[in-house]
C-alpha positions as a printed NumPy array, in Angstrom:
array([[ 20.535, -10.607,  -1.111],
       [ 17.371, -12.652,  -1.782],
       [ 14.259, -10.726,  -2.857],
       [ 11.13 , -12.623,  -1.896],
       [  7.536, -12.167,  -0.81 ],
       [  6.98 , -14.055,   2.457],
       [  3.563, -13.597,   4.053],
       [  4.285, -12.588,   7.692],
       [  0.894, -13.91 ,   8.836],
       [  1.347, -17.432,   7.45 ],
       [  5.116, -17.641,   7.006],
       [  4.565, -18.865,   3.447],
       [  7.023, -17.844,   0.72 ],
       [  4.754, -16.603,  -2.043],
       [  7.216, -15.585,  -4.74 ],
       [ 10.952, -15.067,  -5.234],
       [ 12.792, -12.612,  -7.483],
       [ 16.233, -12.792,  -9.041],
       [ 18.831, -10.189,  -8.164],
       [ 19.597,  -7.651, -10.877],
       [ 22.506,  -8.52 , -13.123],
       [ 25.366,  -6.075, -13.626],
       [ 24.165,  -5.646, -17.205],
       [ 20.699,  -4.671, -15.97 ],
       [ 22.213,  -2.115, -13.607],
       [ 24.271,  -0.603, -16.423],
       [ 21.218,  -0.488, -18.676],
       [ 19.153,   1.187, -15.936],
       [ 21.773,   3.913, -15.538],
       [ 21.922,   4.51 , -19.287],
       [ 18.137,   4.766, -19.524],
       [ 17.931,   7.017, -16.487],
       [ 20.469,   9.432, -17.944],
       [ 18.586,   9.501, -21.258],
       [ 15.326,  10.11 , -19.43 ],
       [ 16.854,  12.951, -17.422],
       [ 18.035,  14.699, -20.569],
       [ 14.418,  15.097, -21.668],
       [ 12.614,  15.257, -18.303],
       [ 14.642,  18.169, -16.928],
       [ 13.611,  20.399, -19.831],
       [  9.888,  19.862, -19.387],
       [  7.982,  22.644, -17.703],
       [  7.072,  21.882, -14.088],
       [  3.404,  22.042, -15.03 ],
       [  3.982,  19.181, -17.475],
       [  5.981,  17.087, -15.004],
       [  3.354,  17.247, -12.288],
       [  0.681,  15.939, -14.646],
       [  2.408,  12.579, -14.208],
       [  2.18 ,  12.909, -10.421],
       [ -1.535,  13.707, -10.61 ],
       [ -2.163,  10.707, -12.835],
       [ -0.246,   8.487, -10.413],
       [ -2.363,   9.789,  -7.512],
       [ -5.531,   9.104,  -9.494],
       [ -4.413,   5.547, -10.247],
       [ -3.569,   4.88 ,  -6.591],
       [ -7.04 ,   5.961,  -5.516],
       [ -8.793,   4.057,  -8.292],
       [ -7.114,   0.8  ,  -7.212],
       [ -6.524,   1.551,  -3.533],
       [ -7.626,  -1.882,  -2.301],
       [ -5.324,  -3.734,  -4.702],
       [ -2.36 ,  -1.581,  -3.725],
       [ -3.199,  -1.931,  -0.033],
       [ -3.399,  -5.719,  -0.216],
       [  0.14 ,  -5.868,  -1.578],
       [  1.358,  -4.002,   1.498],
       [ -0.438,  -6.405,   3.834],
       [  0.714,  -9.48 ,   1.918],
       [  4.383,  -8.51 ,   1.887],
       [  5.   ,  -6.929,   5.294],
       [  1.934,  -7.756,   7.378],
       [  0.534,  -4.25 ,   7.788],
       [ -3.111,  -4.087,   8.905],
       [ -5.279,  -3.671,   5.805],
       [ -6.869,  -0.551,   7.307],
       [ -3.412,   0.952,   7.846],
       [ -2.368,  -0.124,   4.347],
       [ -5.303,   1.71 ,   2.806],
       [ -4.313,   4.772,   4.821],
       [ -0.782,   4.548,   3.42 ],
       [ -2.1  ,   4.412,  -0.138],
       [ -4.187,   7.537,   0.465],
       [ -1.279,   9.35 ,   2.14 ],
       [  0.906,   8.543,  -0.865],
       [ -1.711,  10.039,  -3.186],
       [ -1.908,  13.156,  -1.012],
       [  1.877,  13.643,  -1.163],
       [  1.828,  13.376,  -4.942],
       [ -0.956,  15.955,  -5.072],
       [  0.872,  18.279,  -2.678],
       [  3.608,  18.688,  -5.264],
       [  1.105,  18.955,  -8.093],
       [ -0.308,  21.998,  -6.296],
       [  2.906,  23.499,  -4.921],
       [  5.995,  22.465,  -6.928],
       [  5.937,  25.427,  -9.276],
       [  5.766,  27.91 ,  -6.397],
       [  8.394,  26.078,  -4.327],
       [ 10.835,  26.013,  -7.25 ],
       [ 10.253,  29.584,  -8.417],
       [ 13.385,  31.714,  -8.756],
       [ 14.172,  33.664,  -5.576],
       [ 15.117,  37.294,  -6.081],
       [ 17.931,  38.446,  -3.798],
       [ 17.914,  41.837,  -2.076],
       [ 21.548,  42.518,  -2.936],
       [ 22.634,  46.158,  -2.599],
       [ 26.08 ,  45.661,  -4.126],
       [ 26.629,  48.503,  -6.626],
       [ 28.07 ,  46.153,  -9.258],
       [ 24.9  ,  44.114,  -9.757],
       [ 21.644,  45.412, -11.12 ],
       [ 19.761,  42.28 , -10.116],
       [ 20.426,  38.791,  -8.813],
       [ 18.423,  35.682,  -8.061],
       [ 18.688,  31.956,  -7.306],
       [ 17.215,  29.285,  -9.562],
       [ 16.594,  25.7  ,  -8.477],
       [ 17.769,  23.288, -11.167],
       [ 17.541,  19.489, -11.278],
       [ 20.844,  17.65 , -11.157],
       [ 20.279,  14.185, -12.569],
       [ 19.942,  10.622, -11.309],
       [ 19.236,   9.983,  -7.63 ],
       [ 19.436,   6.648,  -5.833],
       [ 16.67 ,   5.963,  -3.314],
       [ 17.289,   3.182,  -0.773],
       [ 14.061,   2.486,   1.073],
       [ 12.834,   0.232,   3.935],
       [  9.982,  -2.232,   4.245],
       [  7.864,  -0.653,   6.985],
       [  6.099,   1.852,   4.701],
       [  6.791,   0.484,   1.214],
       [  4.796,   3.108,  -0.724],
       [  4.995,   6.157,   1.528],
       [  8.795,   5.947,   1.741],
       [  9.056,   5.848,  -2.053],
       [  6.708,   8.782,  -2.56 ],
       [  8.455,  10.928,   0.052],
       [ 11.493,  11.118,  -2.226],
       [  9.963,  10.419,  -5.646],
       [  7.191,  13.024,  -5.654],
       [  9.375,  16.075,  -4.898],
       [ 12.351,  14.972,  -6.945],
       [ 10.382,  14.02 , -10.049],
       [  8.587,  17.355,  -9.776],
       [ 11.981,  19.079,  -9.539],
       [ 13.147,  17.371, -12.747],
       [ 15.417,  14.672, -11.35 ],
       [ 15.024,  10.954, -12.1  ],
       [ 15.299,   8.026,  -9.703],
       [ 16.631,   4.521,  -9.3  ],
       [ 15.019,   2.587,  -6.45 ],
       [ 16.687,  -0.07 ,  -4.348],
       [ 13.893,  -1.256,  -2.061],
       [ 13.964,  -3.667,   0.879],
       [ 14.298,  -7.31 ,  -0.11 ],
       [ 11.013,  -8.387,   1.5  ],
       [  8.766,  -5.979,  -0.455],
       [  9.724,  -6.661,  -4.087],
       [  6.152,  -6.612,  -5.383],
       [  5.484,  -3.219,  -3.818],
       [  8.65 ,  -1.893,  -5.441],
       [  7.667,  -3.254,  -8.866],
       [  4.149,  -1.889,  -8.461],
       [  5.465,   1.671,  -8.135],
       [  7.671,   1.404, -11.202],
       [  4.624,   0.223, -13.141],
       [  2.491,   2.98 , -11.588],
       [  4.783,   5.77 , -12.752],
       [  5.107,   4.288, -16.232],
       [  1.326,   4.032, -16.56 ],
       [  1.05 ,   7.609, -15.31 ],
       [  3.211,   8.752, -18.232],
       [  6.722,   8.993, -16.811],
       [  9.277,   8.263, -19.562],
       [ 11.153,   4.966, -19.451],
       [ 14.126,   5.385, -17.122],
       [ 12.467,   8.129, -15.104],
       [ 11.853,   5.746, -12.21 ],
       [ 13.515,   2.326, -12.211],
       [ 13.203,  -0.414,  -9.616],
       [ 16.316,  -2.584,  -9.296],
       [ 16.694,  -5.734,  -7.192],
       [ 20.283,  -4.708,  -6.562],
       [ 22.848,  -6.249,  -4.243],
       [ 25.237,  -4.337,  -1.964],
       [ 28.105,  -4.274,  -4.432],
       [ 25.823,  -2.919,  -7.132],
       [ 24.503,  -0.223,  -4.784],
       [ 28.067,   0.935,  -4.19 ],
       [ 28.741,   0.966,  -7.93 ],
       [ 25.589,   3.016,  -8.568],
       [ 26.615,   5.585,  -5.957],
       [ 30.065,   5.845,  -7.534],
       [ 28.734,   6.287, -11.083],
       [ 29.444,   9.909, -12.14 ],
       [ 25.935,  10.297, -13.55 ],
       [ 24.39 ,   9.711, -10.122],
       [ 24.117,  12.974,  -8.206],
       [ 22.886,  11.898,  -4.777],
       [ 21.444,   9.208,  -2.557],
       [ 18.511,   9.256,  -0.156],
       [ 18.293,   6.457,   2.404],
       [ 15.685,   5.556,   4.973],
       [ 16.734,   2.658,   7.16 ],
       [ 18.862,   1.502,  10.038],
       [ 21.832,   3.286,  11.573],
       [ 24.126,   0.57 ,  10.243],
       [ 22.9  ,   0.84 ,   6.667],
       [ 22.99 ,   4.618,   6.889],
       [ 26.589,   4.665,   8.093],
       [ 27.712,   2.458,   5.192],
       [ 25.838,   4.332,   2.483],
       [ 26.719,   7.78 ,   3.856],
       [ 30.399,   6.807,   3.823],
       [ 30.128,   5.561,   0.239],
       [ 28.377,   8.762,  -0.82 ],
       [ 30.966,  10.864,   0.994],
       [ 33.833,   9.029,  -0.658],
       [ 32.199,   9.687,  -4.026],
       [ 31.557,  13.347,  -3.104],
       [ 27.815,  12.861,  -3.517],
       [ 25.178,  14.503,  -1.367],
       [ 23.096,  12.2  ,   0.82 ],
       [ 20.088,  12.454,   3.094],
       [ 19.579,   9.966,   5.913],
       [ 16.345,   9.166,   7.736],
       [ 17.385,   6.599,  10.331],
       [ 16.093,   5.239,  13.618],
       [ 14.32 ,   6.865,  16.501],
       [ 13.286,   6.389,  20.103],
       [ 10.64 ,   9.07 ,  20.301],
       [  9.685,  10.46 ,  23.683],
       [  5.99 ,  10.645,  24.53 ],
       [  5.897,  13.072,  27.461],
       [  2.823,  13.149,  29.708],
       [  2.655,  16.197,  31.983],
       [  0.689,  16.438,  35.225],
       [ -2.246,  18.325,  33.696],
       [ -2.686,  15.995,  30.71 ],
       [ -6.023,  14.423,  29.851],
       [ -4.978,  10.919,  30.917],
       [ -7.679,   9.047,  29.004],
       [ -6.691,  10.814,  25.801],
       [ -2.974,  10.444,  26.473],
       [ -3.265,   6.72 ,  27.182],
       [ -5.311,   6.073,  24.044],
       [ -2.787,   7.924,  21.906],
       [  0.124,   6.168,  23.621],
       [ -1.324,   2.751,  22.754],
       [ -1.788,   3.857,  19.15 ],
       [  1.552,   5.641,  18.952],
       [  3.441,   2.575,  20.128],
       [  1.52 ,  -0.151,  18.282],
       [  0.606,   1.222,  14.852],
       [  2.365,  -0.801,  12.185],
       [  3.024,  -3.236,  15.07 ],
       [  5.499,  -0.764,  16.543],
       [  7.715,  -0.934,  13.445],
       [  7.929,   2.809,  12.904],
       [ 11.021,   4.985,  13.244],
       [  8.89 ,   7.692,  14.902],
       [  6.855,   5.343,  17.077],
       [  6.27 ,   6.435,  20.703],
       [  8.984,   4.156,  22.043],
       [  9.699,   5.954,  25.336],
       [  6.57 ,   6.991,  27.228],
       [  7.719,   9.413,  29.93 ],
       [  5.171,  10.251,  32.622],
       [  5.598,  12.642,  35.534],
       [  5.328,  11.007,  38.946],
       [  2.099,  12.786,  39.944],
       [  0.05 ,  10.918,  37.302],
       [  2.273,   7.912,  36.556],
       [  0.229,   5.202,  38.27 ],
       [ -3.092,   6.44 ,  36.91 ],
       [ -1.66 ,   6.668,  33.396],
       [  0.005,   3.249,  33.537],
       [ -3.248,   1.535,  34.535],
       [ -5.017,   3.092,  31.554],
       [ -2.161,   2.237,  29.208],
       [ -2.018,  -1.421,  30.218],
       [ -5.769,  -1.758,  29.777],
       [ -5.503,  -0.257,  26.299],
       [ -2.722,  -2.602,  25.214],
       [ -4.571,  -5.619,  26.641],
       [ -7.594,  -4.717,  24.504],
       [ -5.65 ,  -5.059,  21.239],
       [ -6.633,  -7.994,  19.037],
       [ -3.932,  -9.966,  17.25 ],
       [ -4.82 , -11.887,  14.118],
       [ -5.137, -11.842,  10.357],
       [ -4.068,  -8.371,   9.158],
       [ -6.583,  -8.655,   6.319],
       [ -9.403,  -8.822,   8.912],
       [-10.756,  -5.329,   9.735],
       [-11.299,  -6.445,  13.355],
       [ -7.561,  -7.063,  13.876],
       [ -5.714,  -4.266,  15.67 ],
       [ -2.309,  -5.904,  16.226],
       [ -0.429,  -7.118,  13.178],
       [  2.477,  -9.557,  12.981],
       [  6.008,  -8.263,  12.62 ],
       [  7.252,  -7.974,   9.08 ],
       [  9.251, -11.205,   8.981],
       [ 10.586, -14.108,  11.055],
       [ 13.948, -12.339,  11.026],
       [ 12.447,  -9.201,  12.555],
       [ 10.782, -11.35 ,  15.22 ],
       [ 14.041, -13.065,  16.133],
       [ 15.934,  -9.759,  16.238],
       [ 13.417,  -8.279,  18.67 ],
       [ 13.502, -11.365,  20.889],
       [ 17.284, -11.194,  21.066],
       [ 17.236,  -7.468,  21.885],
       [ 14.788,  -8.058,  24.702],
       [ 16.85 , -10.949,  26.053],
       [ 19.962,  -8.747,  26.151],
       [ 18.061,  -6.017,  28.005],
       [ 16.918,  -8.574,  30.581],
       [ 20.423, -10.007,  30.893],
       [ 21.582,  -6.545,  31.981],
       [ 18.895,  -6.221,  34.63 ],
       [ 15.786,  -5.224,  32.686],
       [ 12.372,  -6.542,  33.739],
       [  9.638,  -7.64 ,  31.366],
       [  5.903,  -7.804,  31.993],
       [  3.485,  -9.207,  29.413],
       [  0.729,  -6.635,  28.921],
       [ -0.683,  -7.516,  25.51 ],
       [ -3.208, -10.053,  24.262],
       [ -2.377, -13.608,  23.347],
       [ -1.03 , -13.829,  19.804],
       [ -1.23 , -16.641,  17.229],
       [  1.422, -19.334,  17.525],
       [  2.092, -19.193,  13.784],
       [  3.37 , -16.221,  11.841],
       [  5.722, -13.455,  12.984],
       [  3.695, -12.325,  16.016],
       [  5.228, -10.77 ,  19.11 ],
       [  3.183, -10.43 ,  22.269],
       [  3.305,  -6.834,  23.567],
       [  5.385,  -6.387,  26.708],
       [  6.373,  -3.642,  29.129],
       [ 10.145,  -3.287,  29.567],
       [ 11.533,  -1.552,  32.645],
       [ 15.243,  -0.9  ,  33.09 ],
       [ 17.719,   1.383,  34.79 ],
       [ 19.433,   4.197,  32.932],
       [ 22.775,   2.377,  33.134],
       [ 21.406,  -0.63 ,  31.239],
       [ 23.194,  -0.802,  27.836],
       [ 19.769,  -1.3  ,  26.231],
       [ 18.493,   2.   ,  27.62 ],
       [ 19.471,   3.862,  24.449],
       [ 18.387,   1.198,  21.956],
       [ 15.545,   1.336,  19.472],
       [ 13.094,  -1.564,  19.895],
       [ 11.378,  -2.069,  16.542],
       [  8.175,  -3.744,  17.644],
       [  5.585,  -3.809,  20.451],
       [  7.952,  -3.329,  23.384],
       [  6.736,  -0.482,  25.62 ],
       [  8.83 ,   1.587,  27.989],
       [  6.774,   3.646,  30.444],
       [  9.301,   5.704,  32.388],
       [  8.569,   7.52 ,  35.641],
       [  9.914,  11.088,  35.795],
       [ 10.185,  12.99 ,  39.061],
       [  8.714,  16.135,  37.551],
       [  8.536,  18.107,  34.316],
       [ 12.227,  19.036,  34.328],
       [ 13.166,  15.404,  34.793],
       [ 10.822,  14.39 ,  31.973],
       [ 12.572,  16.808,  29.619],
       [ 15.961,  15.487,  30.736],
       [ 14.896,  11.891,  30.034],
       [ 13.413,  12.86 ,  26.668],
       [ 16.743,  14.368,  25.614],
       [ 18.816,  11.514,  27.034],
       [ 18.916,   9.567,  23.782],
       [ 21.336,   9.119,  20.899],
       [ 18.355,   9.649,  18.604],
       [ 16.48 ,  12.843,  17.8  ],
       [ 13.658,  12.13 ,  15.378],
       [ 10.298,  13.115,  16.864],
       [  8.429,  13.393,  20.106],
       [  5.216,  14.51 ,  21.75 ],
       [  4.01 ,  16.478,  24.746],
       [  0.612,  15.894,  26.352],
       [ -0.854,  18.768,  28.329],
       [ -4.042,  20.814,  28.491],
       [ -2.034,  24.053,  28.611],
       [ -1.034,  24.533,  24.982],
       [  1.113,  27.611,  25.576],
       [  3.123,  25.782,  28.208],
       [  3.249,  22.689,  26.014],
       [  4.916,  24.748,  23.298],
       [  7.522,  25.899,  25.817],
       [  8.244,  22.27 ,  26.733],
       [  8.343,  21.249,  23.058],
       [ 11.041,  23.834,  22.407],
       [ 13.21 ,  22.206,  25.076],
       [ 13.042,  18.76 ,  23.457],
       [ 15.942,  18.188,  21.06 ],
       [ 14.388,  16.476,  18.055],
       [ 13.459,  17.232,  14.463],
       [  9.727,  17.184,  15.218],
       [  7.51 ,  17.645,  18.285],
       [  3.73 ,  17.207,  18.347],
       [  1.393,  18.455,  21.067],
       [ -1.3  ,  16.026,  22.24 ],
       [ -0.541,  13.613,  19.393],
       [  2.176,  11.026,  18.742],
       [  4.792,  11.933,  16.139],
       [  2.813,  11.888,  12.925],
       [  3.057,  12.125,   9.175],
       [  1.221,  14.319,   6.684],
       [  1.676,  15.4  ,   3.096],
       [  2.179,  19.039,   4.047],
       [  4.557,  18.66 ,   7.011],
       [  8.341,  18.124,   6.87 ],
       [  9.933,  14.928,   8.193],
       [ 13.42 ,  14.334,   9.58 ],
       [ 15.617,  14.31 ,  12.65 ],
       [ 18.973,  15.08 ,  14.22 ],
       [ 21.904,  13.163,  15.722],
       [ 21.71 ,   9.41 ,  15.033],
       [ 18.258,   9.821,  13.543],
       [ 19.94 ,  11.212,  10.454],
       [ 20.117,  14.455,   8.511],
       [ 18.253,  16.227,   5.756],
       [ 14.498,  16.672,   5.406],
       [ 11.816,  15.136,   3.265],
       [  8.497,  16.611,   2.099],
       [  7.28 ,  20.206,   1.599],
       [  9.715,  22.851,   0.367],
       [ 12.617,  21.505,   2.403],
       [ 12.383,  18.14 ,   0.672],
       [ 12.072,  19.372,  -2.892],
       [ 15.223,  21.486,  -2.502],
       [ 17.498,  18.768,  -1.068],
       [ 18.814,  17.604,  -4.444],
       [ 18.611,  20.648,  -6.692],
       [ 21.336,  23.047,  -7.74 ],
       [ 20.692,  26.436,  -6.155],
       [ 22.201,  28.454,  -8.986],
       [ 22.966,  32.127,  -8.534],
       [ 22.473,  34.393, -11.55 ],
       [ 23.714,  37.966, -11.154],
       [ 23.397,  40.722, -13.76 ],
       [ 25.653,  43.778, -14.121],
       [ 26.148,  46.48 , -16.716],
       [ 29.241,  48.038, -15.115],
       [ 32.483,  48.035, -17.092],
       [ 35.891,  47.487, -15.548],
       [ 37.516,  45.387, -12.835],
       [ 36.102,  44.192,  -9.523]])
């Protein structure tokens, strides 16, 4: 597995990095275990001081951190700066809330043998985080902020095309005061990842990535009897009802499908519009996509970035070709894109429900605008997916929109907004979109020991 920085805009290889040696992996595990022995005994108030310092450092150097994101995976600089700020907000969420979220929970037991009982939330040890390239900082912070606050320590195996972003976060946490071994970036290969999961000192693994990677890592964790959380793919439904504000819905659909150049697990990949407003919506949507501007992601005027790599570009082209081979139709609806770099011109893909590609995730600017007969049909189409990450419902009747949202089988549903992200909202899905939750109280309790303590002063047998 080659770790390298390749600028997606120019195609130029900027820097390469050597894979970790087995000795480096062993040393990282030793240091992580030593760090855990001390870190777990610190008061939560002391641990979160490190998170606050890290947030302060991110904000103080936000442009430098953002430029690394754009250099390595092609993200628009404006979006990169937003990711840096979001990462700081997540760190600060746990600064403000970790102590409350981890407070012992008194149980209302009425058993006559026990005078009182409660549950404490204890850290367990080393966690392995396997993270993707599409949000190089945000994905790290989603697991690191809650778990460091809880008293665990982490080893990071990041995507091979964002090695500088990965190294930057190890340096960030060290500068913020985290002990050596508390957060370690490793340029590990697949065999080393398996060995880390199997090490008895490692207590769990959190992965964000593809279905294929998730299946492999989940099986390895299961074989080792280690807990895992999986945040995998998605094909989020963006449902437009007959009473929706079509101008607003179309604007959000363009954004929801094309932010991060469509390389988002919770991107609005299936835009489902009821027949009564389909044509009017589609005209607005096409005009919005056509108005995007492809170019240098460092330029604030650019609104359509390149894909993350030549490999990602080729994968998307092949997916689209297979969909067409099975009867799909493609219409170019986006602006002209540069002939160099990993650019993909936005297209509209139409296909029948029996097309094998109908249930696929297209990771890039491929739009599906699907006509539904009516609201019931729109809900049926939304739920006709192997995925179940997020979704949205556009309507001017909020009470009715909530009713529709409850009928959509996903981990998240937003009204009048594409599936989003925020420091104080949970994230995760169902079915092939994975299991477990990240962020807020759900996330901080994924990898802690929920220890029962019960007190009795009664003599004798049970």
